[in-house]
DSSP file (Angstrom, degrees, kcal/mol; ACC not computed):
  #  RESIDUE AA STRUCTURE BP1 BP2  ACC     N-H-->O    O-->H-N    N-H-->O    O-->H-N    TCO  KAPPA ALPHA  PHI   PSI    X-CA   Y-CA   Z-CA
    1    1 A M              0   0    0      0, 0.0     2,-0.4     0, 0.0    12,-0.1   0.000 360.0 360.0 360.0 136.5   -6.8   -5.6   -6.6
    2    2 A K        -     0   0    0     10,-0.1    10,-1.1     2,-0.0     2,-0.4  -0.970 360.0-169.0-128.7 144.1   -8.4   -2.5   -8.0
    3    3 A I  E     +A   11   0A   0     -2,-0.4     2,-0.3     8,-0.2     8,-0.2  -0.993  21.7 164.9-128.8 125.1   -7.1    1.0   -8.6
    4    4 A I  E     +A   10   0A   0      6,-0.6     6,-0.8    -2,-0.4    -2,-0.0  -0.889  32.2  32.6-136.8 167.0   -9.6    3.7   -9.4
    5    5 A L  S    S-     0   0    0     -2,-0.3     4,-0.1     4,-0.2     5,-0.1  -0.043  70.2-106.4  75.8-179.8   -9.9    7.5   -9.6
    6    6 A E  S    S+     0   0    0      2,-0.1     3,-0.1     3,-0.1    -2,-0.0   0.817  99.9   9.5-111.2 -74.5   -7.1   10.0  -10.5
    7    7 A N  S    S+     0   0    0      1,-0.2    44,-1.1    43,-0.1     2,-0.6   0.697 132.0  52.2 -82.9 -18.6   -5.5   12.1   -7.7
    8    8 A N  E    S- B   0  50A   0     42,-0.2     2,-0.3     2,-0.0    42,-0.2  -0.971  79.3-173.9-116.2 115.6   -7.3   10.0   -5.1
    9    9 A Q  E     - B   0  49A   0     40,-3.4    40,-3.2    -2,-0.6     2,-0.5  -0.827  17.5-149.5-113.9 149.3   -6.7    6.3   -5.5
   10   10 A I  E     -AB   4  48A   0     -6,-0.8    -6,-0.6    -2,-0.3     2,-0.5  -0.977  14.3-168.1-117.3 125.2   -8.2    3.3   -3.8
   11   11 A L  E     -AB   3  47A   0     36,-3.0    36,-2.7    -2,-0.5     2,-0.6  -0.957   8.2-154.5-118.9 120.6   -6.0    0.3   -3.5
   12   12 A E        -     0   0    0    -10,-1.1    34,-0.1    -2,-0.5   -10,-0.1  -0.836  14.3-173.9 -94.4 124.7   -7.5   -3.1   -2.5
   13   13 A V        -     0   0    0     -2,-0.6     5,-0.1    32,-0.5    53,-0.0  -0.915  40.8 -89.3-113.9 141.2   -4.9   -5.3   -0.9
   14   14 A P    >   -     0   0    0      0, 0.0     3,-2.8     0, 0.0     4,-0.4  -0.261  42.0-120.2 -50.3 134.6   -5.7   -8.9    0.1
   15   15 A E  G >  S+     0   0    0      1,-0.3     3,-1.3     2,-0.2     4,-0.5   0.799 109.6  61.7 -52.3 -36.8   -7.0   -8.8    3.6
   16   16 A E  G 3  S+     0   0    0      1,-0.2    -1,-0.3     2,-0.1     4,-0.2   0.634 106.1  48.3 -68.5 -11.1   -4.2  -11.0    5.0
   17   17 A Y  G <> S+     0   0    0     -3,-2.8     4,-1.7     2,-0.1    -1,-0.2   0.409  81.4  92.8-108.2   0.6   -1.6   -8.4    3.9
   18   18 A I  H <> S+     0   0    0     -3,-1.3     4,-2.1    -4,-0.4     5,-0.2   0.926  87.3  50.6 -59.9 -45.2   -3.2   -5.3    5.3
   19   19 A G  H  > S+     0   0    0     -4,-0.5     4,-3.0     1,-0.2    -1,-0.2   0.847 106.3  56.4 -61.3 -34.5   -1.2   -5.6    8.6
   20   20 A L  H  4 S+     0   0    0      2,-0.2    -1,-0.2     1,-0.2    -2,-0.2   0.893 108.2  47.0 -63.7 -40.9    2.0   -6.0    6.6
   21   21 A I  H  < S+     0   0    0     -4,-1.7    -2,-0.2    -3,-0.2    -1,-0.2   0.877 115.4  45.3 -70.0 -38.2    1.4   -2.7    4.8
   22   22 A I  H  < S-     0   0    0     -4,-2.1     7,-1.8     6,-0.2     6,-0.6   0.922 100.1-162.8 -71.1 -43.6    0.5   -0.9    8.1
   23   23 A G    ><  -     0   0    0     -4,-3.0     3,-2.0     5,-0.2     2,-0.3   0.042  36.5 -36.8  81.9 166.6    3.5   -2.5    9.9
   24   24 A K  G >  S-     0   0    0      1,-0.3     3,-1.6     2,-0.2     4,-0.0  -0.465 133.3  -7.6 -66.0 123.9    4.3   -2.8   13.6
   25   25 A K  G 3  S-     0   0    0     -2,-0.3    -1,-0.3     1,-0.3    -2,-0.1   0.762 128.2 -65.2  56.6  28.3    3.0    0.3   15.3
   26   26 A G  G <> S+     0   0    0     -3,-2.0     4,-2.1    -7,-0.1    -1,-0.3   0.637  96.7 140.0  76.3  14.6    2.3    1.9   11.9
   27   27 A K  H <>  +     0   0    0     -3,-1.6     4,-2.0     1,-0.2    -4,-0.2   0.903  68.7  44.3 -59.9 -45.8    6.0    1.9   10.9
   28   28 A T  H  > S+     0   0    0     -6,-0.6     4,-2.3     2,-0.2    -5,-0.2   0.922 113.7  48.3 -69.9 -43.9    5.6    0.8    7.3
   29   29 A I  H  > S+     0   0    0     -7,-1.8     4,-2.3     1,-0.2    -1,-0.2   0.867 111.9  50.9 -66.5 -34.6    2.6    3.1    6.5
   30   30 A K  H  X S+     0   0    0     -4,-2.1     4,-2.6    -8,-0.4     5,-0.2   0.901 109.0  51.8 -66.3 -40.5    4.5    6.0    8.0
   31   31 A K  H  X S+     0   0    0     -4,-2.0     4,-3.0    -5,-0.2     5,-0.2   0.916 110.0  48.9 -60.9 -43.5    7.5    5.2    5.9
   32   32 A I  H  X S+     0   0    0     -4,-2.3     4,-2.2     2,-0.2     6,-0.3   0.924 110.9  50.5 -62.6 -45.0    5.3    5.1    2.8
   33   33 A R  H  X>S+     0   0    0     -4,-2.3     5,-1.1     1,-0.2     4,-1.1   0.938 117.3  39.4 -56.8 -48.7    3.7    8.5    3.7
   34   34 A N  H  <5S+     0   0    0     -4,-2.6    -2,-0.2     2,-0.2    -1,-0.2   0.894 114.8  51.5 -71.7 -41.0    7.1   10.1    4.3
   35   35 A L  H  <5S+     0   0    0     -4,-3.0    -1,-0.2    -5,-0.2    -2,-0.2   0.893 125.2  24.9 -64.1 -41.9    9.0    8.5    1.4
   36   36 A F  H  <5S-     0   0    0     -4,-2.2    -1,-0.2    -5,-0.2    -2,-0.2   0.407  99.1-126.1-107.0   0.6    6.4    9.4   -1.3
   37   37 A M  T  <5 +     0   0    0     -4,-1.1    16,-0.4    -5,-0.2     2,-0.3   0.935  64.4 134.3  52.3  52.3    4.8   12.5    0.4
   38   38 A I      < -     0   0    0     -5,-1.1     2,-0.5    -6,-0.3    13,-0.2  -0.814  59.2-119.7-124.2 164.0    1.3   11.1    0.1
   39   39 A N  E     +C   50   0A   0     11,-3.2    11,-2.6    -2,-0.3     2,-0.4  -0.926  34.8 178.3-102.4 129.8   -1.7   10.7    2.4
   40   40 A I  E     +C   49   0A   0     -2,-0.5     2,-0.3     9,-0.2     9,-0.2  -0.992   4.4 169.2-137.5 129.2   -2.7    7.1    3.0
   41   41 A Q  E     -C   48   0A   0      7,-2.2     7,-3.5    -2,-0.4     2,-0.6  -0.977  31.1-126.7-137.3 149.8   -5.5    5.9    5.2
   42   42 A L  E     +C   47   0A   0     -2,-0.3     2,-0.4     5,-0.2     5,-0.2  -0.879  35.7 165.2 -98.3 120.5   -7.2    2.5    5.6
   43   43 A K  E >   -C   46   0A   0      3,-2.9     3,-1.4    -2,-0.6    -2,-0.1  -0.995  68.2 -10.1-136.0 128.3  -11.0    2.7    5.3
   44   44 A D  T 3  S-     0   0    0     -2,-0.4     3,-0.1     1,-0.3    -1,-0.1   0.872 127.5 -56.6  53.4  41.2  -13.3   -0.3    4.8
   45   45 A K  T 3  S+     0   0    0      1,-0.2   -32,-0.5   -33,-0.0     2,-0.4   0.740 119.3 105.3  63.4  25.6  -10.3   -2.6    4.3
   46   46 A K  E <  S- C   0  43A   0     -3,-1.4    -3,-2.9   -34,-0.1     2,-0.6  -0.989  71.7-123.2-133.5 143.6   -9.1   -0.5    1.4
   47   47 A F  E     -BC  11  42A   0    -36,-2.7   -36,-3.0    -2,-0.4     2,-0.6  -0.775  19.9-157.1 -88.2 123.2   -6.2    2.0    1.3
   48   48 A H  E     -BC  10  41A   0     -7,-3.5    -7,-2.2    -2,-0.6     2,-0.4  -0.902  17.3-174.5-100.4 118.6   -7.2    5.4    0.2
   49   49 A I  E     +BC   9  40A   0    -40,-3.2   -40,-3.4    -2,-0.6     2,-0.3  -0.939   8.5 167.4-122.6 133.6   -4.2    7.2   -1.2
   50   50 A S  E     -BC   8  39A   0    -11,-2.6   -11,-3.2    -2,-0.4     2,-0.4  -0.985  14.8-168.9-144.0 155.8   -3.9   10.8   -2.3
   51   51 A S        -     0   0    0    -44,-1.1   -13,-0.1    -2,-0.3     7,-0.1  -0.964  11.0-171.6-145.5 125.7   -1.3   13.3   -3.2
   52   52 A E  S    S+     0   0    0     -2,-0.4     3,-0.1   -15,-0.2    -1,-0.1   0.677  89.7  42.6 -84.8 -18.3   -1.7   17.0   -3.7
   53   53 A N  S    S+     0   0    0    -16,-0.4     2,-0.4     1,-0.2     3,-0.1   0.863 116.7  18.0 -97.7 -41.8    1.8   17.4   -5.0
   54   54 A S     >  -     0   0    0    -17,-0.2     4,-1.5   -18,-0.1    -1,-0.2  -0.957  36.2-166.5-148.4 121.0    2.7   14.7   -7.4
   55   55 A L  H  > S+     0   0    0     -2,-0.4     4,-2.3     2,-0.2     5,-0.2   0.822 100.0  59.9 -68.4 -31.2    0.8   12.1   -9.4
   56   56 A T  H  > S+     0   0    0      2,-0.2     4,-2.8     1,-0.2     5,-0.2   0.931 104.1  48.1 -61.2 -46.7    4.1   10.4  -10.0
   57   57 A N  H  > S+     0   0    0      1,-0.2     4,-2.5     2,-0.2    -1,-0.2   0.870 109.2  54.8 -62.6 -36.0    4.6    9.9   -6.2
   58   58 A L  H  X S+     0   0    0     -4,-1.5     4,-1.8     2,-0.2    -1,-0.2   0.942 111.6  43.2 -60.8 -48.0    1.0    8.6   -6.0
   59   59 A K  H  X S+     0   0    0     -4,-2.3     4,-2.2     1,-0.2    -2,-0.2   0.895 113.4  51.7 -66.3 -41.0    1.8    5.9   -8.7
   60   60 A L  H  X S+     0   0    0     -4,-2.8     4,-2.3     1,-0.2    -1,-0.2   0.893 108.2  51.9 -63.4 -39.1    5.2    5.1   -7.1
   61   61 A S  H  X S+     0   0    0     -4,-2.5     4,-2.4     2,-0.2    -1,-0.2   0.894 108.7  50.6 -65.4 -38.8    3.6    4.6   -3.7
   62   62 A I  H  X S+     0   0    0     -4,-1.8     4,-2.5     2,-0.2    -1,-0.2   0.924 111.2  47.9 -64.4 -44.3    1.0    2.2   -5.2
   63   63 A N  H  X S+     0   0    0     -4,-2.2     4,-2.2     1,-0.2    -2,-0.2   0.887 110.7  52.4 -63.0 -38.3    3.8    0.2   -6.9
   64   64 A Y  H  X S+     0   0    0     -4,-2.3     4,-1.9     2,-0.2    -2,-0.2   0.923 110.3  47.3 -62.7 -45.4    5.8    0.1   -3.6
   65   65 A I  H  X S+     0   0    0     -4,-2.4     4,-1.9     1,-0.2     5,-0.3   0.925 111.5  50.9 -62.8 -45.6    2.8   -1.2   -1.7
   66   66 A K  H  X S+     0   0    0     -4,-2.5     4,-2.5     1,-0.2     5,-0.2   0.906 109.1  51.6 -58.7 -41.8    2.1   -3.8   -4.3
   67   67 A E  H  X S+     0   0    0     -4,-2.2     4,-2.3     1,-0.2    -1,-0.2   0.875 105.0  57.1 -65.3 -37.5    5.7   -5.0   -4.2
   68   68 A I  H  X S+     0   0    0     -4,-1.9     4,-1.7     1,-0.2    -1,-0.2   0.956 115.3  34.7 -58.0 -52.2    5.6   -5.3   -0.4
   69   69 A Y  H  X S+     0   0    0     -4,-1.9     4,-2.7     2,-0.2    -2,-0.2   0.820 114.8  56.2 -80.1 -27.1    2.7   -7.8   -0.4
   70   70 A R  H  X S+     0   0    0     -4,-2.5     4,-2.4    -5,-0.3    -1,-0.2   0.914 107.9  49.8 -65.7 -40.3    3.7   -9.5   -3.6
   71   71 A K  H  X S+     0   0    0     -4,-2.3     4,-1.9    -5,-0.2    -2,-0.2   0.934 113.8  45.0 -61.7 -45.8    7.1  -10.3   -2.1
   72   72 A K  H  X S+     0   0    0     -4,-1.7     4,-2.6    -5,-0.2    -2,-0.2   0.898 111.5  53.4 -65.3 -40.6    5.5  -11.7    1.0
   73   73 A A  H  X S+     0   0    0     -4,-2.7     4,-1.7     1,-0.2    -1,-0.2   0.900 109.0  48.3 -62.1 -40.8    2.9  -13.6   -1.0
   74   74 A S  H  X S+     0   0    0     -4,-2.4     4,-1.4     2,-0.2    -1,-0.2   0.872 110.8  51.2 -69.4 -34.6    5.7  -15.3   -3.0
   75   75 A E  H  X S+     0   0    0     -4,-1.9     4,-0.9     1,-0.2    -2,-0.2   0.908 108.1  52.9 -63.8 -41.3    7.5  -16.1    0.2
   76   76 A D  H  < S+     0   0    0     -4,-2.6     3,-0.4     1,-0.2    -2,-0.2   0.867 107.9  51.2 -61.9 -36.1    4.3  -17.7    1.6
   77   77 A L  H  < S+     0   0    0     -4,-1.7    -1,-0.2     1,-0.2    -2,-0.2   0.815 112.5  44.9 -71.9 -30.3    4.0  -19.9   -1.5
   78   78 A T  H  < S+     0   0    0     -4,-1.4    -1,-0.2    -3,-0.2    -2,-0.2   0.511  87.3 105.7 -92.4  -4.0    7.5  -21.2   -1.3
   79   79 A C     <  -     0   0    0     -4,-0.9     2,-0.2    -3,-0.4    -4,-0.0  -0.653  69.5-135.0 -79.4 117.1    7.4  -21.8    2.5
   80   80 A P              0   0    0      0, 0.0    -2,-0.1     0, 0.0    -1,-0.0  -0.529 360.0 360.0 -73.3 136.7    7.2  -25.6    3.1
   81   81 A I              0   0    0     -2,-0.2    -2,-0.0     0, 0.0     0, 0.0   0.374 360.0 360.0-110.8 360.0    4.6  -26.5    5.8
């Protein structure tokens, strides 16, 4: 995972979790946009995140996204097959 730039950040999420971040019919990504008042788009399998209002909201949104897929990843590891 990489985070670069200042007001415009690029967040790489493991490919298998991109759909999780977007959510069914875009529900999760819309929630993130509204909750943190940020712009977030998926380009080239990377989330491009920007905020004109708050660098704090930008950082909080990134942490929120990381937590979503980390939680799912830990569930996947503990799931017996």
